[in-house]
C-alpha positions as CSV (number, residue, x, y, z in Angstrom):
1,X,32.1,28.1,37.4
2,X,28.4,27.2,37.1
3,X,26.9,25.5,40.1
4,X,26.9,21.8,40.1
5,X,23.4,20.4,40.4
6,X,22.5,17.8,43.0
7,X,21.6,14.3,41.6
8,X,19.6,11.4,43.0
9,X,22.4,8.8,42.6
10,X,25.6,8.0,40.7
11,X,26.6,4.5,39.6
12,X,30.3,3.8,38.8
13,X,31.4,0.7,37.0
14,X,35.1,0.0,37.1
15,X,36.0,-1.2,33.6
16,X,39.8,-1.2,34.0
17,X,41.9,-1.3,37.2
18,X,45.1,-2.8,38.4
19,X,43.6,-5.6,40.6
20,X,40.7,-8.1,40.6
21,X,39.0,-9.2,43.8
22,X,35.5,-10.7,44.0
23,X,36.0,-12.6,47.3
24,X,36.6,-10.0,49.9
25,X,33.5,-8.7,51.7
26,X,32.3,-5.3,50.6
27,X,29.8,-2.7,51.8
28,X,26.2,-2.5,50.6
29,X,26.9,0.4,48.2
30,X,29.2,-1.8,46.1
31,X,28.8,-5.0,44.1
32,X,31.6,-7.4,43.1
33,X,32.4,-8.5,39.6
34,X,31.1,-12.1,40.4
35,X,27.8,-10.8,41.9
36,X,27.2,-8.5,39.0
37,X,27.9,-11.1,36.3
38,X,25.6,-13.6,38.1
39,X,22.8,-11.0,38.4
40,X,23.2,-10.4,34.6
41,X,22.8,-14.0,33.5
42,X,26.2,-15.7,34.0
43,X,25.2,-19.4,34.1
44,X,28.5,-20.8,35.4
45,X,31.6,-19.2,36.9
46,X,34.5,-19.6,34.5
47,X,37.4,-17.6,33.1
48,X,35.5,-17.1,29.9
49,X,33.2,-14.6,31.8
50,X,35.8,-12.6,33.8
51,X,37.5,-9.3,33.3
52,X,41.2,-8.9,33.2
53,X,43.2,-6.6,35.5
54,X,46.0,-4.4,34.2
55,X,47.9,-1.3,35.0
56,X,45.4,1.5,34.2
57,X,42.0,2.9,35.0
58,X,38.7,3.3,33.3
59,X,35.4,4.3,34.9
60,X,31.9,4.3,33.4
61,X,29.9,6.8,35.4
62,X,26.1,7.2,35.2
63,X,24.3,10.0,37.1
64,X,20.6,10.0,37.6
65,X,18.3,13.0,38.3
66,X,14.6,12.3,38.1
67,X,14.0,10.5,34.8
68,X,17.2,11.8,33.3
69,X,20.4,9.8,33.1
70,X,23.8,11.0,31.8
71,X,26.8,8.7,31.3
72,X,30.5,9.7,31.1
73,X,33.5,7.5,30.3
74,X,36.4,8.6,32.5
75,X,39.7,7.3,30.9
76,X,40.0,4.0,29.0
77,X,42.9,2.1,30.5
78,X,46.3,1.3,28.9
79,X,45.3,-0.6,25.7
80,X,42.5,-1.7,23.5
81,X,42.3,-5.4,24.6
82,X,41.5,-4.8,28.2
83,X,39.0,-2.1,27.5
84,X,37.1,-4.1,24.9
85,X,37.3,-7.4,26.8
86,X,36.0,-6.0,30.1
87,X,33.3,-3.8,28.7
88,X,32.0,-6.7,26.6
89,X,32.1,-9.3,29.4
90,X,30.4,-6.9,31.8
91,X,27.7,-6.3,29.1
92,X,27.8,-2.5,29.6
93,X,26.0,-0.5,27.0
94,X,28.6,1.9,25.7
95,X,26.0,3.5,23.5
96,X,24.8,5.4,26.5
97,X,28.1,7.3,26.7
98,X,27.4,11.0,26.0
99,X,30.9,12.3,26.6
100,X,34.5,11.2,27.4
101,X,37.0,12.7,29.8
102,X,40.7,12.0,29.7
103,X,42.1,12.8,33.1
104,X,45.7,13.5,32.0
105,X,48.2,12.7,29.4
106,X,49.5,9.2,30.4
107,X,49.3,6.0,28.3
108,X,47.8,3.9,31.1
109,X,44.6,6.1,30.9
110,X,44.4,6.7,27.2
111,X,45.8,3.6,25.5
112,X,42.3,2.2,24.8
113,X,40.8,5.6,23.8
114,X,40.5,5.1,20.0
115,X,39.0,1.7,20.4
116,X,36.6,3.1,23.0
117,X,35.5,5.8,20.6
118,X,34.8,3.2,17.9
119,X,32.8,1.0,20.3
120,X,30.7,3.9,21.6
121,X,29.9,5.2,18.1
122,X,29.1,1.6,16.9
123,X,26.4,1.6,19.5
124,X,25.1,5.2,19.3
125,X,24.4,5.4,15.6
126,X,27.7,7.1,14.7
127,X,27.1,10.3,16.6
128,X,30.2,12.3,17.5
129,X,31.3,12.3,21.1
130,X,32.3,15.4,23.1
131,X,35.8,14.8,24.4
132,X,37.3,16.9,27.3
133,X,41.1,17.4,27.2
134,X,43.7,19.7,28.5
135,X,46.2,21.2,25.9
136,X,49.2,20.1,28.0
137,X,48.3,16.4,27.9
138,X,49.4,15.9,24.2
139,X,53.1,16.5,24.9
140,X,55.5,13.5,24.9
141,X,56.4,12.3,28.4
142,X,59.3,10.3,29.9
143,X,60.8,9.1,33.1
144,X,64.4,10.1,33.9
145,X,66.4,7.0,34.8
146,X,69.1,6.9,37.5
147,X,71.8,6.9,34.8
148,X,70.3,10.1,33.4
149,X,68.8,8.5,30.3
150,X,65.1,9.2,29.4
151,X,62.7,6.3,29.3
152,X,59.9,7.5,27.0
153,X,56.2,6.9,27.5
154,X,53.8,6.2,24.7
155,X,52.0,9.4,23.6
156,X,48.3,9.7,24.1
157,X,46.2,9.9,20.9
158,X,46.4,13.4,19.4
159,X,43.6,15.7,18.4
160,X,43.7,14.6,14.7
161,X,43.5,10.9,15.6
162,X,40.7,11.6,18.1
163,X,38.7,13.6,15.5
164,X,39.2,10.8,13.0
165,X,37.5,8.4,15.4
166,X,34.5,10.7,16.0
167,X,35.6,12.9,19.0
168,X,34.6,16.5,19.2
169,X,37.7,17.7,21.2
170,X,37.1,20.4,23.8
171,X,40.6,21.4,24.6
172,X,40.8,23.9,27.5
173,X,42.5,24.6,30.8
174,X,39.3,26.0,32.3
175,X,36.9,24.0,34.4
176,X,33.8,22.6,32.7
177,X,30.3,21.9,33.9
178,X,28.3,19.7,31.5
179,X,25.4,17.3,31.1
180,X,22.7,19.6,32.5
181,X,25.2,20.9,35.1
182,X,25.6,17.4,36.7
183,X,29.3,16.7,36.0
184,X,32.0,19.1,37.1
185,X,35.4,18.7,35.5
186,X,38.1,20.7,37.4
187,X,40.5,23.1,35.8
188,X,44.2,23.0,36.8
189,X,44.5,21.9,40.4
190,X,46.2,24.4,42.7
191,X,49.2,22.9,44.5
192,X,48.9,24.2,48.1
193,X,50.2,21.4,50.4
194,X,53.9,21.5,51.3
195,X,54.5,17.7,51.0
196,X,52.7,16.9,47.7
197,X,55.3,17.6,45.0
198,X,54.0,15.6,42.1
199,X,55.8,12.8,40.3
200,X,59.6,12.9,40.8
201,X,61.8,12.3,37.7
202,X,58.9,13.0,35.3
203,X,59.7,14.9,32.2
204,X,58.0,16.3,29.1
205,X,59.2,17.5,25.7
206,X,59.0,21.2,25.1
207,X,58.2,22.9,21.8
208,X,61.9,22.8,20.9
209,X,62.1,19.1,21.4
210,X,64.1,19.2,24.6
211,X,63.2,17.1,27.7
212,X,62.3,19.4,30.6
213,X,61.2,18.6,34.2
214,X,57.5,18.1,34.6
215,X,56.8,16.8,38.1
216,X,53.5,18.6,38.6
217,X,51.7,17.2,35.5
218,X,49.6,20.4,35.5
219,X,47.3,18.8,32.8
220,X,45.7,16.4,35.4
221,X,42.1,17.1,36.4
222,X,39.4,15.4,38.4
223,X,35.7,14.9,37.8
224,X,33.0,15.1,40.4
225,X,29.2,14.9,41.0
226,X,27.0,16.1,43.9
227,X,24.7,13.4,45.3
228,X,21.8,14.9,47.2
229,X,21.9,14.3,51.0
230,X,25.4,12.8,50.7
231,X,27.7,15.2,49.0
232,X,30.5,15.3,46.5
233,X,31.8,12.1,44.9
234,X,35.2,12.8,43.4
235,X,36.9,10.8,40.6
236,X,40.7,11.2,40.6
237,X,42.6,9.1,38.1
238,X,46.1,9.3,39.5
239,X,46.3,12.3,41.9
240,X,49.6,13.5,40.6
241,X,48.5,16.8,42.0
242,X,48.3,15.1,45.4
243,X,45.2,13.6,46.9
244,X,44.9,16.3,49.5
245,X,45.2,19.1,46.9
246,X,42.5,17.3,44.9
247,X,40.1,17.1,47.8
248,X,40.8,20.7,48.9
249,X,40.1,22.0,45.4
250,X,37.0,19.9,45.0
251,X,35.6,21.5,48.1
252,X,36.5,24.9,46.8
253,X,34.6,24.2,43.5
254,X,31.4,23.4,45.4
255,X,31.4,25.6,48.6
256,X,29.2,24.3,51.4
257,X,28.8,20.8,49.9
258,X,30.5,18.1,52.0
259,X,32.9,15.6,50.6
260,X,31.3,12.1,50.6
261,X,33.6,9.8,48.6
262,X,36.8,9.7,46.5
263,X,37.5,7.0,43.9
264,X,40.6,6.4,41.8
265,X,44.3,6.3,42.0
266,X,46.2,8.2,44.7
267,X,49.8,7.6,43.4
268,X,51.2,6.8,46.8
269,X,53.4,4.0,45.5
270,X,57.1,4.1,44.5
271,X,58.8,7.4,45.4
272,X,55.6,8.8,46.9
273,X,55.4,6.1,49.6
274,X,57.4,8.6,51.8
275,X,54.4,11.0,52.0
276,X,51.8,8.3,53.0
277,X,51.7,9.4,56.7
278,X,51.2,13.1,55.9
279,X,48.6,12.2,53.2
280,X,46.6,9.9,55.5
281,X,46.6,12.3,58.3
282,X,45.4,15.2,56.1
283,X,42.7,13.1,54.4
284,X,41.2,12.1,57.8
285,X,40.1,15.7,58.2
286,X,37.7,15.5,55.2
287,X,35.6,12.9,57.1
288,X,35.0,10.9,53.9
289,X,32.4,8.1,54.0
290,X,34.2,6.1,51.2
291,X,37.8,5.9,50.1
292,X,37.8,3.7,47.0
293,X,41.5,3.5,46.4
294,X,42.7,1.8,43.3
295,X,45.1,1.8,40.3
296,X,48.4,3.5,41.4
297,X,47.6,3.9,45.1
298,X,49.8,1.0,46.2
299,X,49.1,-1.6,48.9
300,X,51.1,0.3,51.6
301,X,48.9,3.3,51.3
302,X,45.7,1.3,51.2
303,X,46.8,-0.5,54.4
304,X,47.6,2.9,56.0
305,X,44.2,4.3,55.2
306,X,42.5,1.3,56.5
307,X,44.3,1.5,59.8
308,X,43.6,5.2,60.1
309,X,39.9,5.5,59.1
310,X,38.7,1.9,59.3
311,X,37.8,-0.9,56.9
312,X,34.2,0.3,56.7
313,X,35.5,3.5,54.9
314,X,38.3,2.0,52.7
315,X,36.7,0.0,49.9
316,X,39.4,-0.7,47.3
317,X,38.6,-0.2,43.6
318,X,39.0,-3.3,41.5
319,X,38.1,-4.3,38.0
320,X,34.4,-5.2,37.5
321,X,33.3,-3.7,40.7
322,X,30.2,-1.4,40.8
323,X,29.6,1.4,43.2
324,X,26.3,3.2,43.9
325,X,26.0,6.4,45.9
């Protein structure tokens, strides 16, 4: 893997997330939805100005090095309405998006993808957009119910549909470093911890059309940048690989660079609530300065992290919030 170049700063705007919260106090490196809207000309506080929360995740990530800025869209949430509503009400310029990354093949991260491609290309003069994908994410997925029946998930947009909407699909299992060596997209994440076993009861269809167990979701990847004098900021959409596995591999991808922050979903809700204690204990060893837990983390895990590392470190990700590192 090519070395990841240090940058001056990274700005992250949460376009889609499960929760909304503009009233809780937050650290200096973050800005609430209300504060951002007021700073950008909102004349009165009303529902007509606000974002909507829903089950999913989308991050607009802009990295700056000197006079150069590069913007990546990381996932697009579960459906078109939320993505378009929130990006419009926040007034973000989607025309600055140079590339798109889909973290893994689940509907709550890709449902707004085709609309997002249209909105980006409407603002960039119709240029095609590099789109980073893993070949395994295009298979149909399902959850096995207690009675043995399969409850299917909506497929993510396929390569043909993406291409028809202007995506240049880069479909590979290998890690990628792009945008002047600023953004690092991981390859397949090694599973090395004994307690992080993926998503129980998760299945995929094989080439023969049969449902087969798929708890590891090997198509999931993380994105990261290296902020000078701080360290690695890691974006993990769901952490189906396990948050500890994600952080371990991030450190291996950039030897000698400390981990500074992690932002995204940690999937410690539902059946994975049982591994909250082991996860929290292991994450403490990374000495992170910010844990921006959101999406599928679950309130019990957020509470456990706050008790373990303190409320100055845990800064929950919510829709409309803006982080700067």
